[in-house]
C-alpha positions in Angstrom: 13.7 32.1 11.6 13.5 28.4 9.5 16.6 27.6 7.5 16.5 28.0 3.6 16.1 24.5 1.8 19.5 23.1 0.6 19.7 22.5 -3.5 20.0 19.0 -4.9 21.0 18.9 -8.4 19.9 15.6 -10.0 21.7 14.9 -13.4 20.1 12.2 -15.8 16.1 13.4 -13.6 14.7 9.5 -14.7 13.3 6.9 -12.2 15.8 6.8 -9.7 15.7 10.8 -9.6 12.5 10.7 -9.2 12.3 8.4 -6.2 14.8 10.0 -4.1 13.1 13.2 -4.7 10.1 12.2 -3.3 11.7 11.1 -0.2 13.5 13.9 0.7 12.0 16.7 3.1 10.7 19.6 0.9 11.7 21.9 4.0 15.3 21.2 4.0 15.6 20.1 0.3 14.7 21.6 -3.5 15.9 18.7 -6.3 16.0 20.3 -9.6 16.3 17.7 -12.2 17.9 18.0 -15.5 17.5 16.1 -18.3 16.9 16.6 -22.2 12.8 16.6 -21.3 12.0 19.1 -18.6 8.3 18.6 -18.5 8.6 15.1 -17.8 10.4 16.3 -14.4 7.0 16.2 -12.1 6.8 17.9 -8.5 8.3 18.0 -6.2 11.2 18.8 -7.8 11.6 21.4 -11.2 13.4 20.8 -14.4 16.1 21.6 -16.6 16.4 21.2 -20.3 20.3 20.0 -20.7 21.3 18.1 -23.2 25.1 16.5 -22.2 26.5 15.8 -25.1 26.6 19.3 -26.3 29.0 21.9 -25.0 27.9 24.1 -22.5 24.9 22.2 -21.8 25.8 22.4 -17.8 25.9 26.3 -17.3 22.6 26.2 -15.7 24.3 24.0 -13.1 27.0 26.3 -12.2 24.3 29.1 -12.1 22.3 26.9 -9.7 25.5 26.2 -7.6 23.8 23.2 -5.7 24.7 21.8 -2.3 25.5 18.6 -4.1 25.0 16.6 -7.1 23.3 13.7 -8.3 24.1 11.9 -11.7 21.8 8.9 -11.9 22.4 8.4 -16.3 21.1 5.8 -17.6 23.5 3.6 -19.6 24.5 1.6 -22.9 23.1 -1.0 -22.3 20.9 -3.1 -19.2 23.3 -5.8 -19.2 26.6 -6.7 -16.5 29.2 -4.7 -18.5 27.0 -2.1 -18.2 
């Protein structure tokens, strides 16, 4: 009997989230990427549309009930201040 994979939700799925998703063993982890444009989430992850500036945007996260959450938001500016 094989165990059900754990679910990792990645908020702000971009380059970093994609690299994490490709490093995780698919038989142990199911990755779901949350971003404004879910079509940019490539396998092995699946994409979900969210806009963190809009109230209620994270309701799909509550329904997903992930085992782990990775937040990788884009900074407002790329500088030492962030």
